[in-house]
ZALO-600602 format. One record per atom (N, C-alpha, C): residue in three letters; x, y, z; atom name. Coordinates in steps of 0.2 Angstrom, whole numbers, plus 2048, in hexadecimal, padded with zeros to 3 digits. Each point is the difference from the previous one (the first is absolute). Layout:
N
+-------+------+-------+-----+--------+
| pavex | east | north |  up | lodren |
+-------+------+-------+-----+--------+
|   ala |    X |     Y |   Z |     CA |
...
+-------+------+-------+-----+--------+
//
This chain:
117
+-------+------+-------+-----+--------+
| pavex | east | north |  up | lodren |
+-------+------+-------+-----+--------+
|   met |  225 |   EDE | 144 |      N |
|   met |  805 |   804 | 7FD |     CA |
|   met |  802 |   7FF | 7FA |      C |
|   ile |  802 |   804 | 7FC |      N |
|   ile |  802 |   801 | 7F9 |     CA |
|   ile |  806 |   803 | 7FE |      C |
|   ser |  805 |   7FC | 7FF |      N |
|   ser |  807 |   802 | 7FE |     CA |
|   ser |  801 |   7FF | 7F8 |      C |
|   thr |  804 |   807 | 7FE |      N |
|   thr |  802 |   800 | 7F9 |     CA |
|   thr |  804 |   800 | 7FF |      C |
|   ile |  804 |   7FC | 7FC |      N |
|   ile |  808 |   7FE | 7FF |     CA |
|   ile |  802 |   801 | 7F9 |      C |
|   ser |  805 |   804 | 7FF |      N |
|   ser |  802 |   801 | 7F9 |     CA |
|   ser |  806 |   800 | 800 |      C |
|   gly |  803 |   7FE | 7F9 |      N |
|   gly |  808 |   7FF | 7FE |     CA |
|   gly |  800 |   7FE | 7FA |      C |
|   thr |  807 |   7FE | 7FE |      N |
|   thr |  802 |   800 | 7FA |     CA |
|   thr |  804 |   7F9 | 7FF |      C |
|   leu |  7FD |   7FA | 7FD |      N |
|   leu |  804 |   7FA | 800 |     CA |
|   leu |  807 |   800 | 7FC |      C |
|   glu |  804 |   7FC | 805 |      N |
|   glu |  807 |   801 | 7FC |     CA |
|   glu |  801 |   7FE | 7FA |      C |
|   glu |  803 |   801 | 7FB |      N |
|   glu |  801 |   7FD | 7FA |     CA |
|   glu |  802 |   7F8 | 800 |      C |
|   gly |  7FC |   7FD | 7FC |      N |
|   gly |  801 |   7F9 | 7FF |     CA |
|   gly |  7FD |   7FC | 805 |      C |
|   arg |  7FD |   803 | 805 |      N |
|   arg |  7FB |   7FC | 805 |     CA |
|   arg |  7F9 |   7FE | 7FD |      C |
|   pro |  7FE |   7FA | 802 |      N |
|   pro |  7F9 |   800 | 7FD |     CA |
|   pro |  7FA |   801 | 804 |      C |
|   phe |  7FB |   803 | 7FD |      N |
|   phe |  7FA |   804 | 803 |     CA |
|   phe |  7FD |   7FD | 808 |      C |
|   thr |  802 |   7F8 | 7FE |      N |
|   thr |  7FD |   7FD | 806 |     CA |
|   thr |  804 |   801 | 807 |      C |
|   asp |  806 |   802 | 800 |      N |
|   asp |  805 |   802 | 805 |     CA |
|   asp |  7FC |   804 | 805 |      C |
|   thr |  7FB |   806 | 7FC |      N |
|   thr |  7FE |   804 | 805 |     CA |
|   thr |  7FA |   7FC | 805 |      C |
|   leu |  7FE |   7FC | 7FE |      N |
|   leu |  7FB |   7FC | 804 |     CA |
|   leu |  804 |   7FB | 806 |      C |
|   lys |  805 |   7FD | 7FC |      N |
|   lys |  803 |   7FB | 803 |     CA |
|   lys |  804 |   802 | 806 |      C |
|   tyr |  803 |   806 | 800 |      N |
|   tyr |  803 |   803 | 805 |     CA |
|   tyr |  7FD |   805 | 805 |      C |
|   ser |  7F9 |   802 | 7FF |      N |
|   ser |  7FB |   804 | 803 |     CA |
|   ser |  7FC |   7FC | 806 |      C |
|   phe |  7FE |   7F8 | 7FD |      N |
|   phe |  7FC |   7FD | 805 |     CA |
|   phe |  803 |   7FA | 802 |      C |
|   pro |  7FF |   7FF | 807 |      N |
|   pro |  7FC |   802 | 804 |     CA |
|   pro |  803 |   807 | 802 |      C |
|   met |  7FC |   806 | 802 |      N |
|   met |  803 |   805 | 801 |     CA |
|   met |  802 |   802 | 808 |      C |
|   gly |  804 |   804 | 800 |      N |
|   gly |  805 |   801 | 806 |     CA |
|   gly |  7FC |   801 | 806 |      C |
|   ser |  7FA |   804 | 800 |      N |
|   ser |  7FB |   800 | 806 |     CA |
|   ser |  7FD |   7FA | 802 |      C |
|   met |  800 |   7FA | 7FE |      N |
|   met |  7FF |   7FA | 802 |     CA |
|   met |  805 |   7FB | 801 |      C |
|   thr |  807 |   801 | 7FE |      N |
|   thr |  805 |   7FC | 800 |     CA |
|   thr |  805 |   803 | 807 |      C |
|   gly |  7FF |   807 | 7FF |      N |
|   gly |  807 |   803 | 803 |     CA |
|   gly |  805 |   802 | 7FE |      C |
|   ala |  805 |   801 | 802 |      N |
|   ala |  807 |   802 | 7FD |     CA |
|   ala |  805 |   7FC | 804 |      C |
|   pro |  807 |   7FE | 7FD |      N |
|   pro |  800 |   7FF | 7FA |     CA |
|   pro |  7FB |   7FC | 7FD |      C |
|   lys |  7FD |   800 | 7F9 |      N |
|   lys |  7FC |   7FC | 7FE |     CA |
|   lys |  802 |   7F8 | 7FE |      C |
|   ile |  807 |   800 | 7FE |      N |
|   ile |  802 |   7FA | 7FD |     CA |
|   ile |  800 |   7FA | 807 |      C |
|   lys |  803 |   804 | 806 |      N |
|   lys |  801 |   7FB | 805 |     CA |
|   lys |  7F9 |   7FF | 804 |      C |
|   val |  7FC |   805 | 7FF |      N |
|   val |  7F9 |   7FE | 802 |     CA |
|   val |  7FB |   7FB | 7FC |      C |
|   met |  802 |   800 | 7FB |      N |
|   met |  7FD |   7FB | 7FA |     CA |
|   met |  803 |   7F9 | 802 |      C |
|   glu |  807 |   7FF | 802 |      N |
|   glu |  802 |   7FA | 802 |     CA |
|   glu |  7FE |   7FE | 805 |      C |
|   leu |  7FF |   804 | 805 |      N |
|   leu |  7FD |   7FE | 808 |     CA |
|   leu |  7F8 |   7FE | 7FF |      C |
|   ile |  7FD |   804 | 7FB |      N |
|   ile |  7F9 |   7FD | 7FF |     CA |
|   ile |  800 |   7F9 | 7FD |      C |
|   asp |  804 |   7FE | 7FC |      N |
|   asp |  800 |   7FA | 7FD |     CA |
|   asp |  802 |   7FB | 804 |      C |
|   arg |  804 |   803 | 806 |      N |
|   arg |  803 |   7FA | 803 |     CA |
|   arg |  7FA |   7FF | 808 |      C |
|   tyr |  7FE |   806 | 802 |      N |
|   tyr |  7FA |   7FF | 806 |     CA |
|   tyr |  7F9 |   800 | 7FE |      C |
|   glu |  7FD |   801 | 7FA |      N |
|   glu |  7FA |   800 | 800 |     CA |
|   glu |  7FD |   7F9 | 7FD |      C |
|   asp |  7FC |   7FE | 803 |      N |
|   asp |  7FD |   7F8 | 7FF |     CA |
|   asp |  7FD |   7FF | 7FA |      C |
|   thr |  7FE |   807 | 7FC |      N |
|   thr |  7FC |   7FF | 7F9 |     CA |
|   thr |  803 |   806 | 7FC |      C |
|   arg |  800 |   7FF | 7F9 |      N |
|   arg |  802 |   804 | 7FC |     CA |
|   arg |  7FB |   806 | 801 |      C |
|   arg |  801 |   805 | 7FD |      N |
|   arg |  7FC |   807 | 801 |     CA |
|   arg |  7FB |   7FF | 7F8 |      C |
|   glu |  802 |   7FD | 7FC |      N |
|   glu |  7FD |   800 | 7FA |     CA |
|   glu |  7FF |   807 | 7FE |      C |
|   leu |  7F9 |   802 | 7FE |      N |
|   leu |  7FE |   807 | 7FF |     CA |
|   leu |  801 |   805 | 806 |      C |
|   phe |  7FE |   7FD | 806 |      N |
|   phe |  801 |   805 | 806 |     CA |
|   phe |  806 |   804 | 7FE |      C |
|   ser |  801 |   806 | 801 |      N |
|   ser |  805 |   805 | 7FF |     CA |
|   ser |  803 |   802 | 7FA |      C |
|   gly |  7FC |   7FD | 7FB |      N |
|   gly |  801 |   7FF | 7F9 |     CA |
|   gly |  7FC |   806 | 7FD |      C |
|   thr |  800 |   7FE | 7FA |      N |
|   thr |  7FC |   806 | 7FB |     CA |
|   thr |  7FC |   7FD | 7FB |      C |
|   val |  7FA |   803 | 7FE |      N |
|   val |  7FD |   7FE | 7FA |     CA |
|   val |  7FF |   809 | 7FC |      C |
|   gly |  801 |   7FF | 7FA |      N |
|   gly |  7FF |   807 | 7FC |     CA |
|   gly |  7FF |   7FE | 7F8 |      C |
|   tyr |  802 |   805 | 7FE |      N |
|   tyr |  800 |   800 | 7F9 |     CA |
|   tyr |  807 |   804 | 7FC |      C |
|   ile |  802 |   7FF | 7FA |      N |
|   ile |  803 |   803 | 7FC |     CA |
|   ile |  7FD |   802 | 7F9 |      C |
|   thr |  800 |   806 | 7FE |      N |
|   thr |  7FE |   802 | 7F9 |     CA |
|   thr |  805 |   7FE | 7FB |      C |
|   pro |  7FE |   800 | 7FA |      N |
|   pro |  806 |   7FF | 7FA |     CA |
|   pro |  803 |   806 | 800 |      C |
|   asp |  7FF |   806 | 804 |      N |
|   asp |  806 |   805 | 800 |     CA |
|   asp |  803 |   800 | 805 |      C |
|   ala |  801 |   7FA | 803 |      N |
|   ala |  804 |   7FF | 807 |     CA |
|   ala |  7FE |   804 | 807 |      C |
|   asp |  7F9 |   803 | 7FE |      N |
|   asp |  7FE |   803 | 807 |     CA |
|   asp |  7FD |   7FA | 805 |      C |
|   phe |  801 |   801 | 806 |      N |
|   phe |  7FE |   7FB | 804 |     CA |
|   phe |  7FD |   802 | 807 |      C |
|   asp |  7FB |   7FC | 803 |      N |
|   asp |  7FE |   803 | 807 |     CA |
|   asp |  800 |   7F8 | 803 |      C |
|   phe |  803 |   800 | 807 |      N |
|   phe |  7FF |   7FA | 803 |     CA |
|   phe |  7FF |   801 | 807 |      C |
|   asn |  7FC |   7FB | 802 |      N |
|   asn |  7FD |   802 | 809 |     CA |
|   asn |  804 |   7FA | 804 |      C |
|   val |  800 |   801 | 806 |      N |
|   val |  802 |   7FB | 805 |     CA |
|   val |  7FB |   7FC | 803 |      C |
|   ile |  801 |   7FA | 801 |      N |
|   ile |  7FC |   7FB | 803 |     CA |
|   ile |  7FF |   7FF | 806 |      C |
|   ile |  7FD |   802 | 805 |      N |
|   ile |  7FF |   800 | 806 |     CA |
|   ile |  7F8 |   7FF | 802 |      C |
|   arg |  800 |   7FC | 807 |      N |
|   arg |  7F7 |   7FF | 801 |     CA |
|   arg |  7FD |   7FC | 7FB |      C |
|   ser |  803 |   7FB | 7FD |      N |
|   ser |  7FC |   7FD | 7FB |     CA |
|   ser |  7FF |   7F9 | 802 |      C |
|   leu |  7FB |   7FE | 7FE |      N |
|   leu |  7FD |   7F8 | 802 |     CA |
|   leu |  802 |   7FC | 7F8 |      C |
|   phe |  803 |   7FB | 803 |      N |
|   phe |  801 |   7FD | 7F7 |     CA |
|   phe |  7FD |   7F7 | 801 |      C |
|   tyr |  7FE |   7FF | 7FC |      N |
|   tyr |  7FC |   7F8 | 7FE |     CA |
|   tyr |  805 |   7FD | 7FD |      C |
|   asn |  801 |   7F9 | 803 |      N |
|   asn |  804 |   7FB | 7FC |     CA |
|   asn |  7FA |   7FB | 7FE |      C |
|   ser |  7FE |   7FF | 7FB |      N |
|   ser |  7FB |   7FC | 7FE |     CA |
|   ser |  802 |   7F8 | 800 |      C |
|   glu |  808 |   7FF | 7FD |      N |
|   glu |  802 |   7F9 | 802 |     CA |
|   glu |  7FF |   7FF | 807 |      C |
|   leu |  801 |   802 | 804 |      N |
|   leu |  800 |   800 | 808 |     CA |
|   leu |  7F9 |   800 | 803 |      C |
|   arg |  7FC |   806 | 7FB |      N |
|   arg |  7FA |   802 | 804 |     CA |
|   arg |  800 |   803 | 806 |      C |
|   arg |  807 |   805 | 801 |      N |
|   arg |  802 |   803 | 805 |     CA |
|   arg |  7FF |   809 | 7FF |      C |
|   leu |  7FE |   803 | 805 |      N |
|   leu |  801 |   805 | 800 |     CA |
|   leu |  805 |   803 | 804 |      C |
|   ser |  805 |   805 | 7FF |      N |
|   ser |  806 |   802 | 805 |     CA |
|   ser |  7FF |   808 | 7FF |      C |
|   tyr |  805 |   802 | 803 |      N |
|   tyr |  802 |   806 | 801 |     CA |
|   tyr |  807 |   802 | 804 |      C |
|   gln |  802 |   806 | 800 |      N |
|   gln |  805 |   801 | 804 |     CA |
|   gln |  801 |   806 | 803 |      C |
|   ser |  804 |   803 | 806 |      N |
|   ser |  7FE |   805 | 803 |     CA |
|   ser |  807 |   801 | 803 |      C |
|   gly |  804 |   806 | 801 |      N |
|   gly |  805 |   802 | 803 |     CA |
|   gly |  801 |   807 | 801 |      C |
|   gly |  806 |   802 | 804 |      N |
|   gly |  801 |   807 | 802 |     CA |
|   gly |  808 |   801 | 7FE |      C |
|   ala |  802 |   806 | 801 |      N |
|   ala |  806 |   803 | 7FD |     CA |
|   ala |  804 |   800 | 806 |      C |
|   ile |  805 |   7F9 | 802 |      N |
|   ile |  802 |   802 | 807 |     CA |
|   ile |  807 |   803 | 7FF |      C |
|   thr |  802 |   804 | 804 |      N |
|   thr |  805 |   804 | 800 |     CA |
|   thr |  804 |   7FE | 807 |      C |
|   tyr |  807 |   803 | 800 |      N |
|   tyr |  803 |   7FF | 806 |     CA |
|   tyr |  7FD |   800 | 806 |      C |
|   asp |  7FD |   807 | 801 |      N |
|   asp |  7FC |   800 | 806 |     CA |
|   asp |  7F8 |   7FF | 801 |      C |
|   ser |  7FF |   7FB | 7FC |      N |
|   ser |  7F8 |   7FE | 801 |     CA |
|   ser |  800 |   7FB | 806 |      C |
|   gln |  7F8 |   802 | 803 |      N |
|   gln |  7FF |   7FB | 805 |     CA |
|   gln |  7FC |   7FB | 7FE |      C |
|   pro |  802 |   7F9 | 802 |      N |
|   pro |  7FE |   7FA | 7FC |     CA |
|   pro |  7F7 |   7FF | 801 |      C |
|   glu |  7FE |   803 | 806 |      N |
|   glu |  7F9 |   800 | 801 |     CA |
|   glu |  7FD |   805 | 7FD |      C |
|   ser |  803 |   806 | 7FD |      N |
|   ser |  7FB |   805 | 7FE |     CA |
|   ser |  801 |   7FD | 7F7 |      C |
|   glu |  806 |   7FE | 7FF |      N |
|   glu |  800 |   7FD | 7F9 |     CA |
|   glu |  7FB |   7FA | 7FF |      C |
|   trp |  7FE |   7FB | 804 |      N |
|   trp |  7FB |   7FB | 800 |     CA |
|   trp |  7FA |   803 | 800 |      C |
|   glu |  7FF |   804 | 804 |      N |
|   glu |  7F9 |   804 | 801 |     CA |
|   glu |  7FE |   803 | 7F8 |      C |
|   glu |  806 |   804 | 7FD |      N |
|   glu |  7FD |   802 | 7FA |     CA |
|   glu |  800 |   7FB | 7FA |      C |
|   met |  803 |   7FC | 801 |      N |
|   met |  800 |   7FA | 7FB |     CA |
|   met |  7F8 |   7FE | 800 |      C |
|   arg |  7FF |   7FE | 807 |      N |
|   arg |  7F8 |   7FD | 801 |     CA |
|   arg |  7FB |   805 | 7FF |      C |
|   leu |  801 |   805 | 7FF |      N |
|   leu |  7FB |   806 | 7FF |     CA |
|   leu |  800 |   7FF | 7F9 |      C |
|   lys |  805 |   801 | 7FC |      N |
|   lys |  800 |   7FF | 7F8 |     CA |
|   lys |  7FD |   7FA | 7FE |      C |
|   ala |  801 |   7FA | 803 |      N |
|   ala |  7FD |   7F9 | 7FF |     CA |
|   ala |  7F7 |   800 | 801 |      C |
|   trp |  7FF |   804 | 804 |      N |
|   trp |  7F9 |   800 | 803 |     CA |
|   trp |  7FC |   804 | 7FA |      C |
|   ala |  803 |   804 | 7FC |      N |
|   ala |  7FC |   803 | 7FA |     CA |
|   ala |  7FE |   7FB | 7FC |      C |
|   leu |  805 |   7F9 | 7FF |      N |
|   leu |  7FE |   7FB | 7FC |     CA |
|   leu |  7FA |   7FB | 804 |      C |
|   glu |  802 |   7FF | 805 |      N |
|   glu |  7FD |   7FA | 804 |     CA |
|   glu |  7FA |   802 | 802 |      C |
|   arg |  7FE |   806 | 801 |      N |
|   arg |  7F9 |   802 | 802 |     CA |
|   arg |  7FB |   7FF | 7FB |      C |
|   ile |  801 |   7FF | 7FB |      N |
|   ile |  7FB |   7FE | 7FB |     CA |
|   ile |  7FE |   7F9 | 800 |      C |
|   phe |  804 |   7FC | 804 |      N |
|   phe |  7FD |   7F9 | 801 |     CA |
|   phe |  7FE |   7FE | 806 |      C |
|   thr |  7FF |   806 | 805 |      N |
|   thr |  7FC |   7FF | 806 |     CA |
|   thr |  7FA |   802 | 800 |      C |
|   lys |  7FB |   7FE | 804 |      N |
|   lys |  7FA |   802 | 802 |     CA |
|   lys |  7FF |   807 | 805 |      C |
|   gly |  7FC |   805 | 7FF |      N |
|   gly |  800 |   806 | 804 |     CA |
|   gly |  804 |   805 | 7FF |      C |
+-------+------+-------+-----+--------+
//
C-alpha cells in the first residue's frame, strides 16, 4: 500500500515535527494514538526500535520520502543476535485466535529462511 500525505507545516514548527508526529503510523498503533503508544510501552516486553518506524531521505529542497519498517530482520552485532517483530491490528471486534494466526503467518515469512525444506 502506498499513501501520499500532503500538508503545510504550521508557522514556527520545526521540520522534524512532520516525522515526530507521523511515526509510528496509526495503522500499526491504532487510535487514539497517544493512548495506544502508552499501552505499547506498558505491555510490550521489548522496544520496537525500527519496527513500525521509518527510513528515508530529505533533499536540500525539503522534499522527502520515507517508508515503514515491517517484516524486517535485525542483527545486533554486540549480542550476536537476530530478531524480528510481528503483529496485527487488533480492534474491538478482533478474534484472538484469528489475530494470533495472522501474526504467525507474518512471522513465518521471516522464519522460513532459517528452516530446511
